[in-house]
ROZAZA-896801 format. One record per atom (N, C-alpha, C): x, y, z; residue in three letters; atom name; residue number from 0. Coordinates in steps of 0.02 Angstrom, whole numbers. Example, Ala and Ser with C-alpha at 12.3 -4.5 7.8 and 13.67 -1.06 7.14 Angstrom:
2
       X       Y       Z  code  site  pos
     660    -284     390   ala     N    0
     615    -225     390   ala    CA    0
     660    -165     390   ala     C    0
     642    -112     354   ser     N    1
     684     -53     357   ser    CA    1
     645       2     394   ser     C    1
***
This chain:
218
       X       Y       Z  code  site  pos
     941   -2834      99   met     N    0
     972   -2910     133   met    CA    0
    1046   -2917     150   met     C    0
    1052   -2947     207   ala     N    1
    1130   -2967     223   ala    CA    1
    1168   -2982     164   ala     C    1
    1236   -2959     166   ala     N    2
    1283   -2967     119   ala    CA    2
    1299   -3032     110   ala     C    2
    1292   -3067      49   ser     N    3
    1315   -3122      30   ser    CA    3
    1393   -3143      50   ser     C    3
    1406   -3199      61   val     N    4
    1486   -3204      84   val    CA    4
    1508   -3233      35   val     C    4
    1569   -3238      22   glu     N    5
    1620   -3278     -11   glu    CA    5
    1639   -3328      21   glu     C    5
    1618   -3383      11   arg     N    6
    1646   -3457      44   arg    CA    6
    1692   -3459      53   arg     C    6
    1723   -3490     120   pro     N    7
    1793   -3503     117   pro    CA    7
    1791   -3570      85   pro     C    7
    1855   -3598      67   gln     N    8
    1862   -3666      21   gln    CA    8
    1854   -3716      67   gln     C    8
    1878   -3713     142   thr     N    9
    1867   -3763     183   thr    CA    9
    1785   -3790     197   thr     C    9
    1746   -3718     197   ile     N   10
    1678   -3734     198   ile    CA   10
    1632   -3766     137   ile     C   10
    1670   -3739      86   gln     N   11
    1650   -3775      20   gln    CA   11
    1643   -3850      18   gln     C   11
    1715   -3864      41   thr     N   12
    1723   -3936      32   thr    CA   12
    1671   -3971      85   thr     C   12
    1673   -3950     139   met     N   13
    1629   -3981     179   met    CA   13
    1549   -3990     165   met     C   13
    1529   -3937     133   ile     N   14
    1457   -3948     104   ile    CA   14
    1445   -3983      30   ile     C   14
    1512   -4008       7   asp     N   15
    1509   -4041     -66   asp    CA   15
    1502   -4106     -45   asp     C   15
    1466   -4140     -85   gly     N   16
    1478   -4228    -104   gly    CA   16
    1454   -4243     -24   gly     C   16
    1480   -4303     -14   val     N   17
    1459   -4337      60   val    CA   17
    1478   -4316     105   val     C   17
    1547   -4265     116   glu     N   18
    1562   -4229     166   glu    CA   18
    1500   -4173     203   glu     C   18
    1455   -4178     157   arg     N   19
    1397   -4141     180   arg    CA   19
    1373   -4175     241   arg     C   19
    1373   -4239     246   tyr     N   20
    1326   -4275     305   tyr    CA   20
    1386   -4306     368   tyr     C   20
    1428   -4270     355   asn     N   21
    1490   -4280     404   asn    CA   21
    1469   -4250     482   asn     C   21
    1432   -4285     519   pro     N   22
    1419   -4246     591   pro    CA   22
    1478   -4211     619   pro     C   22
    1538   -4234     588   asp     N   23
    1599   -4198     631   asp    CA   23
    1604   -4109     619   asp     C   23
    1574   -4107     551   asn     N   24
    1570   -4049     522   asn    CA   24
    1533   -3989     558   asn     C   24
    1477   -4015     600   ala     N   25
    1444   -3978     651   ala    CA   25
    1466   -3914     677   ala     C   25
    1529   -3923     707   val     N   26
    1559   -3876     761   val    CA   26
    1589   -3820     697   val     C   26
    1627   -3835     650   val     N   27
    1653   -3798     609   val    CA   27
    1591   -3759     580   val     C   27
    1537   -3796     559   leu     N   28
    1484   -3748     517   leu    CA   28
    1442   -3691     571   leu     C   28
    1452   -3709     636   glu     N   29
    1409   -3666     694   glu    CA   29
    1457   -3611     696   glu     C   29
    1540   -3615     700   glu     N   30
    1564   -3561     707   glu    CA   30
    1577   -3526     640   glu     C   30
    1562   -3558     579   tyr     N   31
    1563   -3507     527   tyr    CA   31
    1503   -3463     532   tyr     C   31
    1431   -3496     542   leu     N   32
    1387   -3465     557   leu    CA   32
    1401   -3395     611   leu     C   32
    1423   -3410     665   ala     N   33
    1437   -3342     704   ala    CA   33
    1481   -3290     670   ala     C   33
    1524   -3328     624   glu     N   34
    1568   -3269     599   glu    CA   34
    1517   -3237     534   glu     C   34
    1459   -3261     513   gln     N   35
    1413   -3222     473   gln    CA   35
    1380   -3168     519   gln     C   35
    1364   -3200     576   cys     N   36
    1312   -3155     625   cys    CA   36
    1349   -3089     642   cys     C   36
    1423   -3118     657   lys     N   37
    1463   -3052     689   lys    CA   37
    1482   -2990     623   lys     C   37
    1476   -3032     558   asn     N   38
    1512   -2980     517   asn    CA   38
    1462   -2954     460   asn     C   38
    1388   -2964     480   gly     N   39
    1336   -2950     441   gly    CA   39
    1331   -2985     372   gly     C   39
    1349   -3037     378   glu     N   40
    1359   -3083     299   glu    CA   40
    1305   -3143     311   glu     C   40
    1294   -3187     256   tyr     N   41
    1232   -3219     250   tyr    CA   41
    1267   -3282     190   tyr     C   41
    1250   -3332     228   asp     N   42
    1261   -3387     167   asp    CA   42
    1216   -3454     205   asp     C   42
    1163   -3452     147   leu     N   43
    1105   -3496     155   leu    CA   43
    1124   -3575     144   leu     C   43
    1165   -3593      93   thr     N   44
    1182   -3642      81   thr    CA   44
    1221   -3683     136   thr     C   44
    1271   -3647     161   ala     N   45
    1304   -3674     219   ala    CA   45
    1263   -3687     289   ala     C   45
    1219   -3647     290   asn     N   46
    1178   -3646     341   asn    CA   46
    1123   -3702     342   asn     C   46
    1101   -3712     281   leu     N   47
    1053   -3775     258   leu    CA   47
    1088   -3843     286   leu     C   47
    1147   -3833     256   ala     N   48
    1208   -3897     278   ala    CA   48
    1206   -3912     352   ala     C   48
    1213   -3850     384   leu     N   49
    1196   -3863     453   leu    CA   49
    1148   -3891     483   leu     C   49
    1082   -3862     454   leu     N   50
    1028   -3882     490   leu    CA   50
    1014   -3965     463   leu     C   50
    1035   -3985     402   lys     N   51
    1025   -4043     381   lys    CA   51
    1068   -4091     441   lys     C   51
    1123   -4075     457   leu     N   52
    1157   -4115     508   leu    CA   52
    1112   -4107     557   leu     C   52
    1093   -4082     582   tyr     N   53
    1043   -4078     641   tyr    CA   53
     992   -4120     632   tyr     C   53
     964   -4121     576   gln     N   54
     892   -4169     565   gln    CA   54
     924   -4239     572   gln     C   54
     990   -4246     531   leu     N   55
     993   -4315     545   leu    CA   55
    1032   -4336     615   leu     C   55
    1058   -4299     651   asn     N   56
    1089   -4310     719   asn    CA   56
    1056   -4266     752   asn     C   56
    1000   -4284     785   pro     N   57
     964   -4229     821   pro    CA   57
     991   -4213     892   pro     C   57
    1044   -4250     916   gln     N   58
    1084   -4241     972   gln    CA   58
    1135   -4197     968   gln     C   58
    1143   -4161     902   leu     N   59
    1194   -4121     901   leu    CA   59
    1146   -4043     894   leu     C   59
    1080   -4051     884   ser     N   60
    1059   -3979     881   ser    CA   60
    1056   -3944     942   ser     C   60
    1072   -3871     919   lys     N   61
    1063   -3828     972   lys    CA   61
    1024   -3770     950   lys     C   61
     974   -3738    1013   val     N   62
     920   -3707     990   val    CA   62
     943   -3640     974   val     C   62
    1010   -3624     998   his     N   63
    1017   -3546    1002   his    CA   63
    1044   -3531     916   his     C   63
    1091   -3585     896   val     N   64
    1097   -3581     837   val    CA   64
    1048   -3593     765   val     C   64
     987   -3626     803   ile     N   65
     940   -3629     751   ile    CA   65
     902   -3562     759   ile     C   65
     896   -3530     806   val     N   66
     880   -3468     798   val    CA   66
     923   -3416     758   val     C   66
     969   -3411     764   asn     N   67
    1018   -3375     729   asn    CA   67
    1014   -3378     659   asn     C   67
    1008   -3449     631   ile     N   68
    1003   -3468     554   ile    CA   68
     930   -3430     532   ile     C   68
     873   -3439     582   leu     N   69
     813   -3408     558   leu    CA   69
     818   -3341     552   leu     C   69
     841   -3309     614   ala     N   70
     842   -3234     607   ala    CA   70
     879   -3209     551   ala     C   70
     934   -3254     528   gln     N   71
     972   -3223     474   gln    CA   71
     914   -3240     414   gln     C   71
     883   -3281     402   ser     N   72
     847   -3299     346   ser    CA   72
     785   -3239     341   ser     C   72
     777   -3204     395   leu     N   73
     726   -3151     382   leu    CA   73
     742   -3106     345   leu     C   73
     806   -3089     338   thr     N   74
     840   -3033     306   thr    CA   74
     851   -3049     231   thr     C   74
     823   -3098     206   ala     N   75
     821   -3126     145   ala    CA   75
     749   -3125      98   ala     C   75
     693   -3101     147   ile     N   76
     629   -3091     124   ile    CA   76
     649   -3044      71   ile     C   76
     602   -3050      14   pro     N   77
     551   -3101     -15   pro    CA   77
     569   -3156     -24   pro     C   77
     631   -3170     -25   lys     N   78
     650   -3242     -55   lys    CA   78
     625   -3290       3   lys     C   78
     619   -3363     -18   pro     N   79
     587   -3400      28   pro    CA   79
     638   -3435      95   pro     C   79
     702   -3406      97   asp     N   80
     760   -3441     124   asp    CA   80
     727   -3462     201   asp     C   80
     668   -3429     241   tyr     N   81
     631   -3457     305   tyr    CA   81
     612   -3508     289   tyr     C   81
     564   -3529     252   asn     N   82
     525   -3575     238   asn    CA   82
     586   -3642     217   asn     C   82
     626   -3638     166   leu     N   83
     675   -3679     167   leu    CA   83
     704   -3723     237   leu     C   83
     718   -3656     266   cys     N   84
     756   -3682     346   cys    CA   84
     697   -3730     372   cys     C   84
     632   -3691     379   met     N   85
     595   -3729     422   met    CA   85
     580   -3811     395   met     C   85
     583   -3818     337   tyr     N   86
     581   -3884     306   tyr    CA   86
     618   -3933     342   tyr     C   86
     677   -3914     364   leu     N   87
     727   -3956     396   leu    CA   87
     708   -3958     469   leu     C   87
     657   -3911     504   leu     N   88
     659   -3901     559   leu    CA   88
     596   -3919     587   leu     C   88
     562   -3986     553   thr     N   89
     496   -3998     585   thr    CA   89
     485   -4014     650   thr     C   89
     535   -4039     691   asp     N   90
     536   -4058     757   asp    CA   90
     528   -3995     799   asp     C   90
     532   -3936     774   tyr     N   91
     556   -3884     821   tyr    CA   91
     492   -3837     794   tyr     C   91
     439   -3853     759   val     N   92
     386   -3785     746   val    CA   92
     366   -3759     821   val     C   92
     366   -3813     860   glu     N   93
     324   -3789     929   glu    CA   93
     372   -3755     980   glu     C   93
     443   -3758     972   val     N   94
     482   -3735    1009   val    CA   94
     464   -3653    1010   val     C   94
     450   -3624    1067   asp     N   95
     442   -3554    1085   asp    CA   95
     477   -3495    1034   asp     C   95
     545   -3523    1046   glu     N   96
     586   -3460     995   glu    CA   96
     556   -3468     922   glu     C   96
     557   -3537     894   val     N   97
     534   -3539     833   val    CA   97
     467   -3516     816   val     C   97
     432   -3527     857   lys     N   98
     352   -3492     848   lys    CA   98
     357   -3418     849   lys     C   98
     393   -3394     888   arg     N   99
     407   -3306     888   arg    CA   99
     438   -3277     826   arg     C   99
     485   -3318     798   leu     N  100
     516   -3302     738   leu    CA  100
     469   -3304     685   leu     C  100
     433   -3368     677   thr     N  101
     378   -3376     615   thr    CA  101
     331   -3322     614   thr     C  101
     306   -3317     685   his     N  102
     265   -3246     688   his    CA  102
     289   -3174     660   his     C  102
     364   -3173     669   leu     N  103
     384   -3099     640   leu    CA  103
     393   -3101     563   leu     C  103
     414   -3170     534   gln     N  104
     404   -3191     469   gln    CA  104
     348   -3167     442   gln     C  104
     294   -3195     473   gln     N  105
     227   -3193     442   gln    CA  105
     212   -3124     435   gln     C  105
     230   -3075     485   leu     N  106
     217   -3002     492   leu    CA  106
     251   -2962     438   leu     C  106
     312   -2984     427   leu     N  107
     340   -2951     372   leu    CA  107
     319   -2974     301   leu     C  107
     326   -3040     301   glu     N  108
     282   -3056     220   glu    CA  108
     206   -3035     210   glu     C  108
     176   -3006     273   gln     N  109
     118   -2976     253   gln    CA  109
     111   -2915     259   gln     C  109
     181   -2882     249   ser     N  110
     184   -2803     254   ser    CA  110
     165   -2764     305   ser     C  110
     152   -2802     362   arg     N  111
     128   -2777     430   arg    CA  111
     189   -2748     468   arg     C  111
     212   -2695     435   tyr     N  112
     294   -2668     468   tyr    CA  112
     269   -2631     533   tyr     C  112
     224   -2598     534   ala     N  113
     215   -2580     609   ala    CA  113
     219   -2610     673   ala     C  113
     177   -2679     650   glu     N  114
     149   -2718     704   glu    CA  114
     224   -2761     708   glu     C  114
     268   -2769     655   phe     N  115
     316   -2800     674   phe    CA  115
     370   -2772     711   phe     C  115
     379   -2716     710   trp     N  116
     423   -2680     749   trp    CA  116
     411   -2668     814   trp     C  116
     344   -2676     827   lys     N  117
     323   -2672     905   lys    CA  117
     342   -2744     939   lys     C  117
     312   -2797     890   thr     N  118
     337   -2870     911   thr    CA  118
     405   -2876     935   thr     C  118
     431   -2847     889   leu     N  119
     528   -2859     892   leu    CA  119
     539   -2825     946   leu     C  119
     510   -2774     965   glu     N  120
     541   -2742    1036   glu    CA  120
     525   -2772    1096   glu     C  120
     483   -2830    1090   asn     N  121
     486   -2878    1155   asn    CA  121
     523   -2949    1131   asn     C  121
     553   -2955    1074   asp     N  122
     592   -3013    1060   asp    CA  122
     666   -2992    1025   asp     C  122
     697   -2945    1060   lys     N  123
     761   -2922    1050   lys    CA  123
     807   -2973    1053   lys     C  123
     803   -3036    1106   ala     N  124
     843   -3075    1121   ala    CA  124
     846   -3121    1072   ala     C  124
     807   -3131    1020   leu     N  125
     806   -3179     955   leu    CA  125
     851   -3151     903   leu     C  125
     873   -3092     924   ile     N  126
     921   -3059     869   ile    CA  126
     982   -3041     886   ile     C  126
     992   -3049     962   lys     N  127
    1042   -3017     986   lys    CA  127
    1119   -3036     946   lys     C  127
    1111   -3087     927   asp     N  128
    1178   -3113     891   asp    CA  128
    1191   -3082     822   asp     C  128
    1147   -3059     790   ile     N  129
    1135   -3044     713   ile    CA  129
    1156   -2958     707   ile     C  129
    1221   -2945     694   val     N  130
    1238   -2882     689   val    CA  130
    1206   -2842     627   val     C  130
    1187   -2780     641   gly     N  131
    1135   -2753     586   gly    CA  131
    1094   -2773     569   gly     C  131
    1053   -2824     608   phe     N  132
     986   -2853     598   phe    CA  132
     926   -2807     573   phe     C  132
     917   -2758     617   glu     N  133
     862   -2707     596   glu    CA  133
     884   -2662     545   glu     C  133
     939   -2639     532   asp     N  134
     963   -2592     495   asp    CA  134
     936   -2631     411   asp     C  134
     947   -2697     427   thr     N  135
     960   -2741     350   thr    CA  135
     884   -2751     349   thr     C  135
     839   -2771     387   ile     N  136
     769   -2767     386   ile    CA  136
     730   -2700     354   ile     C  136
     756   -2650     371   arg     N  137
     744   -2578     332   arg    CA  137
     766   -2584     270   arg     C  137
     815   -2620     248   gln     N  138
     829   -2610     184   gln    CA  138
     780   -2658     149   gln     C  138
     752   -2700     169   val     N  139
     712   -2752     145   val    CA  139
     637   -2724     138   val     C  139
     628   -2690     188   ile     N  140
     563   -2645     192   ile    CA  140
     571   -2602     125   ile     C  140
     615   -2556     131   ala     N  141
     626   -2500      83   ala    CA  141
     610   -2528       9   ala     C  141
     649   -2582       5   leu     N  142
     643   -2621     -61   leu    CA  142
     556   -2630    -100   leu     C  142
     524   -2651     -45   val     N  143
     455   -2657     -58   val    CA  143
     420   -2585     -52   val     C  143
     434   -2533     -24   val     N  144
     408   -2482     -22   val    CA  144
     420   -2445     -99   val     C  144
     486   -2453    -111   ser     N  145
     511   -2413    -180   ser    CA  145
     467   -2455    -238   ser     C  145
     439   -2503    -221   met     N  146
     412   -2556    -277   met    CA  146
     330   -2536    -292   met     C  146
     320   -2509    -239   ser     N  147
     242   -2510    -220   ser    CA  147
     203   -2438    -222   ser     C  147
     254   -2391    -211   tyr     N  148
     212   -2318    -189   tyr    CA  148
     253   -2272    -252   tyr     C  148
     224   -2217    -254   gln     N  149
     248   -2139    -276   gln    CA  149
     253   -2096    -217   gln     C  149
     195   -2095    -192   thr     N  150
     195   -2055    -133   thr    CA  150
     154   -2103     -71   thr     C  150
     172   -2062     -16   ile     N  151
     152   -2113      55   ile    CA  151
     161   -2058     107   ile     C  151
      92   -2071     157   ala     N  152
     109   -2019     206   ala    CA  152
     163   -2044     250   ala     C  152
     173   -1973     286   thr     N  153
     237   -1986     307   thr    CA  153
     249   -2030     386   thr     C  153
     178   -2005     421   ser     N  154
     171   -2048     474   ser    CA  154
     164   -2122     461   ser     C  154
     140   -2132     399   val     N  155
     134   -2206     388   val    CA  155
     209   -2241     370   val     C  155
     246   -2211     343   leu     N  156
     333   -2221     316   leu    CA  156
     358   -2234     375   leu     C  156
     332   -2173     428   glu     N  157
     383   -2191     483   glu    CA  157
     366   -2259     538   glu     C  157
     301   -2265     525   ser     N  158
     289   -2327     565   ser    CA  158
     320   -2390     528   ser     C  158
     325   -2384     461   tyr     N  159
     347   -2433     423   tyr    CA  159
     431   -2460     444   tyr     C  159
     456   -2401     463   phe     N  160
     538   -2424     487   phe    CA  160
     548   -2402     551   phe     C  160
     496   -2386     594   ala     N  161
     510   -2366     658   ala    CA  161
     562   -2324     667   ala     C  161
     567   -2268     628   leu     N  162
     613   -2208     629   leu    CA  162
     568   -2148     631   leu     C  162
     607   -2093     669   thr     N  163
     560   -2027     673   thr    CA  163
     623   -1970     676   thr     C  163
     604   -1921     661   gly     N  164
     641   -1857     680   gly    CA  164
     715   -1851     616   gly     C  164
     759   -1853     629   asp     N  165
     814   -1847     606   asp    CA  165
     838   -1917     576   asp     C  165
     828   -1972     621   ala     N  166
     841   -2037     594   ala    CA  166
     799   -2050     519   ala     C  166
     747   -2033     524   phe     N  167
     683   -2031     476   phe    CA  167
     714   -2002     418   phe     C  167
     728   -1932     427   lys     N  168
     742   -1884     370   lys    CA  168
     814   -1915     320   lys     C  168
     869   -1936     378   gln     N  169
     929   -1968     346   gln    CA  169
     917   -2029     310   gln     C  169
     853   -2059     331   phe     N  170
     843   -2131     289   phe    CA  170
     814   -2118     226   phe     C  170
     768   -2081     229   cys     N  171
     743   -2051     159   cys    CA  171
     787   -2011     113   cys     C  171
     839   -1976     145   glu     N  172
     893   -1947      97   glu    CA  172
     933   -2003      63   glu     C  172
     941   -2046     105   lys     N  173
     988   -2094      79   lys    CA  173
     955   -2140      22   lys     C  173
     897   -2144      26   his     N  174
     846   -2170     -16   his    CA  174
     838   -2118     -89   his     C  174
     857   -2061     -76   gln     N  175
     827   -2012    -109   gln    CA  175
     746   -2005    -127   gln     C  175
     737   -2005     -80   trp     N  176
     658   -2001     -68   trp    CA  176
     632   -1926     -32   trp     C  176
     589   -1901     -73   gln     N  177
     576   -1818     -53   gln    CA  177
     515   -1800       9   gln     C  177
     543   -1777      45   leu     N  178
     497   -1777     113   leu    CA  178
     458   -1702      78   leu     C  178
     388   -1706      98   asn     N  179
     343   -1649      71   asn    CA  179
     305   -1643     128   asn     C  179
     326   -1619     188   gly     N  180
     270   -1617     243   gly    CA  180
     242   -1683     268   gly     C  180
     174   -1692     261   asn     N  181
     131   -1740     272   asn    CA  181
     133   -1803     229   asn     C  181
     179   -1804     173   thr     N  182
     193   -1853     135   thr    CA  182
     272   -1870     112   thr     C  182
     288   -1908      84   val     N  183
     343   -1935      59   val    CA  183
     340   -1964     -20   val     C  183
     376   -1936     -73   ser     N  184
     364   -1942    -144   ser    CA  184
     414   -1986    -158   ser     C  184
     407   -2044    -184   ile     N  185
     463   -2101    -204   ile    CA  185
     476   -2088    -287   ile     C  185
     544   -2085    -296   pro     N  186
     554   -2078    -373   pro    CA  186
     525   -2141    -421   pro     C  186
     503   -2120    -468   ile     N  187
     469   -2153    -522   ile    CA  187
     506   -2214    -548   ile     C  187
     501   -2272    -549   asn     N  188
     534   -2318    -550   asn    CA  188
     503   -2373    -607   asn     C  188
     530   -2429    -626   glu     N  189
     499   -2477    -666   glu    CA  189
     440   -2524    -637   glu     C  189
     451   -2517    -578   asp     N  190
     405   -2567    -526   asp    CA  190
     339   -2529    -515   asp     C  190
     352   -2447    -490   asn     N  191
     290   -2413    -456   asn    CA  191
     265   -2372    -507   asn     C  191
     288   -2377    -567   glu     N  192
     261   -2342    -635   glu    CA  192
     190   -2358    -643   glu     C  192
     148   -2315    -657   ala     N  193
      83   -2347    -659   ala    CA  193
      77   -2358    -747   ala     C  193
      51   -2424    -773   lys     N  194
      51   -2448    -831   lys    CA  194
     -16   -2462    -850   lys     C  194
     -26   -2434    -909   thr     N  195
     -84   -2441    -949   thr    CA  195
     -93   -2518    -961   thr     C  195
    -141   -2561    -952   val     N  196
    -148   -2622    -978   val    CA  196
    -205   -2625   -1043   val     C  196
    -178   -2641   -1102   val     N  197
    -220   -2664   -1162   val    CA  197
    -240   -2744   -1159   val     C  197
    -305   -2744   -1165   val     N  198
    -324   -2818   -1169   val    CA  198
    -358   -2835   -1228   val     C  198
    -332   -2877   -1277   arg     N  199
    -347   -2896   -1345   arg    CA  199
    -374   -2961   -1343   arg     C  199
    -411   -2972   -1376   glu     N  200
    -444   -3041   -1376   glu    CA  200
    -459   -3065   -1448   glu     C  200
    -413   -3128   -1458   asn     N  201
    -408   -3139   -1527   asn    CA  201
    -463   -3194   -1538   asn     C  201
    -512   -3180   -1589   ile     N  202
    -557   -3224   -1609   ile    CA  202
    -563   -3255   -1682   ile     C  202
    -540   -3323   -1678   lys     N  203
    -540   -3353   -1737   lys    CA  203
    -607   -3337   -1803   lys     C  203
    -597   -3366   -1860   phe     N  204
    -643   -3328   -1920   phe    CA  204
    -701   -3397   -1900   phe     C  204
    -660   -3472   -1861   glu     N  205
    -726   -3508   -1870   glu    CA  205
    -776   -3499   -1803   glu     C  205
    -740   -3468   -1743   gln     N  206
    -779   -3448   -1703   gln    CA  206
    -839   -3391   -1711   gln     C  206
    -792   -3337   -1751   leu     N  207
    -848   -3279   -1774   leu    CA  207
    -902   -3307   -1821   leu     C  207
    -895   -3349   -1851   thr     N  208
    -958   -3393   -1889   thr    CA  208
   -1004   -3419   -1854   thr     C  208
    -978   -3453   -1819   lys     N  209
   -1025   -3485   -1757   lys    CA  209
   -1063   -3436   -1731   lys     C  209
   -1033   -3371   -1697   val     N  210
   -1066   -3326   -1670   val    CA  210
   -1121   -3291   -1706   val     C  210
   -1112   -3277   -1777   ile     N  211
   -1162   -3240   -1823   ile    CA  211
   -1225   -3300   -1837   ile     C  211
   -1191   -3360   -1841   gly     N  212
   -1233   -3426   -1843   gly    CA  212
   -1288   -3412   -1785   gly     C  212
   -1256   -3415   -1745   tyr     N  213
   -1306   -3413   -1675   tyr    CA  213
   -1366   -3348   -1677   tyr     C  213
   -1326   -3298   -1679   ser     N  214
   -1365   -3231   -1681   ser    CA  214
   -1426   -3228   -1746   ser     C  214
   -1410   -3276   -1791   asn     N  215
   -1468   -3272   -1848   asn    CA  215
   -1521   -3317   -1824   asn     C  215
   -1510   -3365   -1790   glu     N  216
   -1561   -3419   -1749   glu    CA  216
   -1617   -3382   -1706   glu     C  216
   -1581   -3328   -1681   met     N  217
   -1633   -3302   -1619   met    CA  217
   -1675   -3261   -1656   met     C  217
***
């Protein structure tokens, strides 16, 4: 996920209390968003404050700013940041760029990673302002993979990251994943380790006597 940012005090003051609803703050929050995109940082609270200003003052809204906020929020999956943003954008659900981003979000949440990369290839304009977007999404996917697999087919994993050759090899080495020809081994961790589930049923004495009594009647 994109690096969280240490919020400047000027921004903190803007999003605290009644100042949060001052439309004059929109320009400053837009500039702050541009800095986040440029530096690979992410401040959901400030971005939600900007979207709230847009909601209350529709004349201030800028589609390219909304696109950048939504694109940024994709890097926070599996957190619900994208949906939190969309709650403030009911008037933009049918905007083409928003619909395309929502499709990308659904592909990520459904773990349809190969399809995600193919779709993104035709939608690069949506993320052009987000520095490091693709690398950050790969880290999001890597987290899910490490939680879900102990071994996985190399070809499948390559499609998950849209990487091949040396780039794929370096990515695996970075995460300490072992390449074994047609498969990749993921180190065992507390999430992907197989666990034995023991199911115990507690039957009260009163319930047991009812069962015995019923069997005697048959």
